[in-house]
N, C-alpha and C positions, 0 to 999 in steps of 0.2 A: 644459649645452649647449642645452636647450630654450629657456631665456631668451634666450640669444644669438641663436638662430635666429629667435625671434619679433621681436627688435629689428632684425635684418637685414631681415626681410620688411616690417616697419614702414617702414624707410628706403626700401625699394624702392617701396612704395605711395605714400609721400609725394612721391617724385620722378618718378613715372611720366609718360610722354609718349606719349599715344595716337597722335599723328601719326607719330612715328618707328616705333612698333610696327606700325601699319598699313602703312607703307611697306615694312618688312621682310617682312611677310607677302605683300605683292604681288610681292616679288622672290623668293619661294619659300622663305623661312626660316620654317618652320612649327613653332615651339616650342609646347609645351602652354601655357606662359605667357610672354609677352614684355612687360615693363614699359616698354620703349623708352628705357631710361636710356642716356645717353652714357657713353663709356669714362672720361672724367675724373670723372664723378659716381660711377661704380662704384669707381674708384681711391680717391676720397675716403672712401667707405664702408669700403674695405679698411683704410685707415689707422686706423680706429677700433677695430679688433679685432686681437688677438694671433694669430700664426701657430698653427694648430691642425689637425693632420692629421685628427682625427675630424670636426670641423666641416666642413673642406674636402671630405672624402669624402662627407659627407651632402649638401652643396650640389651636388657634382658629379653625384650620382645623381638629382637632381631634373631634370625636363624643363622647366627654367626658364632662359631665356637669361642673365639677370643672375646667377643662382646659379652656373652653370657658369663664367662669367667670374670671379666673385669667388673661386671655389675655386682658380683658378690663382694668385691672389695670396696665399691663406691657407695653402696646403699647404707645410709646411717642406721645403725641398729636401733637407736631410740625412736626411729620413725616407722619401723616395721611393726605392723599389727599381726595378731594371730591369723586374721583372714588373708592378709597379703602373704604371710609365710606359707599358709596352706595352698594358696594359688600357685606360688612359685614351685612348691614341692610337687604339685600335680603336673606341672609343666616341664619337669626335669626330663631331658631326653636320654641321657647316658650316665653311667656311674661316675665318670669323671666330673660332671657338673654337680652331681649329688655330693661328691667329696668336697668340692670347692664351696658349695653352699654351707655344708656342715662346718668346715674348718674356718671359713672366713666370716660367716655371718650368723648362722643359726645358733651356734653355741653361745653367742653374746645376748641372746634373747631370754627374758625371764620366764617365758612359757615354753622353753625348749624341751624340758623333760616331759611336759604334758603332751606335746606334739609327738615326740619320739614314741611315747607309750601308745598313742593312737596309731601311728604309722606301722609299727611292727606287727599289727594285726591285719594290715591291709591285704586284700587279694591281689593288688597290683604289685608286681615284683619290684619295680624300681622304687615305689613308695616304701615298701617294706625294707628294701636295702637302705634307703635314706634314713629310716627310723633306726636301724641297727647302727649305722655309721654315726648318727647323731648321738646315740647312747655311748658309743666308743669315745667320741670326741669329748663328751661331757665328763666321762670317767677319767680321761687323760688329765682333765682340769680338776680332778678330785671331787667331782660332783657325781655322787652315786645314786642309783635308783632306790626308792624305799622298798619294803617287802612286797607291797601290792604290785608295784611295777615289775619287780623281779619275778614274781609268780606269773605275771602276764608275759614276760620275756620267755620264761621256761615253756609256757603253753604255746607261745608263738613258734619256738624252735621245734617243739614236738609235733606241731601240725604242719610244718613247712614241707611241701612236697615238690617244690620247684627244682629246676635243673640248673639254675644259674650258680656257678661256682663262687662268684664274687659275693652273692647274697648268703650262701652257706657259710663262707669264711667270715663274713662280717657278723653273722649270728653267733658263731662259735667264739669269736673274739670277745663279744659282749659277755658271754657266760664265763669265759676264762678270766676276764678282768675282775668280775665280781668274786669269783672263787679265790683269787689272790688277795683280795681286799678284806674278805670276811670268812674266817674259818668255819663258822656255823653254817653260813650259806653254801660254802664249798661242799660240806658234807651233805647238805640237803640236795644240792644239784647232783652230786655224784650218786647218791642213793636213788634219785629219780631216774637217772640214765642207766644205772645198773639194772633196775627193774625192766627197763626197755630192752637192754642187751640180752636179758634172759628170756625174752619173749621173741616170737617171730616178728620181724620188722623188715621194712624195705631197706634197700641199700643205703639211702640217705640217712635214715634213722640209725642204722648200724654204724655208719661212719661217725655220726654225731656222738653216739654212745661211746665208741672206742676212743675218740679224741678227748671227751670229757673225763673218762675214767683214767686215761693216761695222764691228763693234766692234774688230776687230783693227787696222783702220786707225788708230783712236784710240790703241790700245795701243803702236803703233810710234812714234808722235810723241813 
C-alpha cells in the first residue's frame, strides 16, 4: 500500500497547478494541501489504480483535496456499508467533495435513496446539500423517490432557511426533476408552493415558490 500511495502523491505533484489552488483558497476552500488538479486529471490517475477500500480509506482521511476526490473513485461500492457511508458524509468539508461522493460512489449503493431521505432533513447544511445532490444524481439515473420521500423532500425545502445558494439550488433541482417526471406530482408540488406564495413568507421561500410555479408552466406544456 505504501508504494501505491507514494506513486499517487508523485502523480499529484507532477500535475500540480498553483493558479487553481490559489483560486480555491481565495474562495474559502482551505484544504491542508491542495495541488489544484482538474477533475479530468484526477480521473485519469484513478484509472491507473485498482479499486481498493484500504487505500481509498487512507486517502479519504488525508486533508488533501485530490486525495479525498480520488478516494471516491477507488472505494469499491460493494464494500461500503451504510455506517461507512454515513461517516464519510459527516466528514465532507465542501460541496465539491459532496458532488464527487454522490457522482462517483454514493449513487452505486443500494441504500442511497434511504440515506438521501435522511440527510435532506439534517440541520447541518453540508449534509443536507449532500442529500439533495444524491437525490439529483439518482434521478439522473432514472431512480425516483417514492411518494413518502417526495413529501419529505417538499417538507425539507419548505423548512430550509439557510443562506447557502448551492443548497438552495440543489433543493430546487430535486423538485424540478420530480415535476418533469410525474405530472401528478408536478401539480401537487405547484399547488403546495402556490399556497406558500399567497402567504407572507421570507425571501428564500418566496424565491422557491416563484421558481417552482415558473417551472410548472413548462411541465404543463
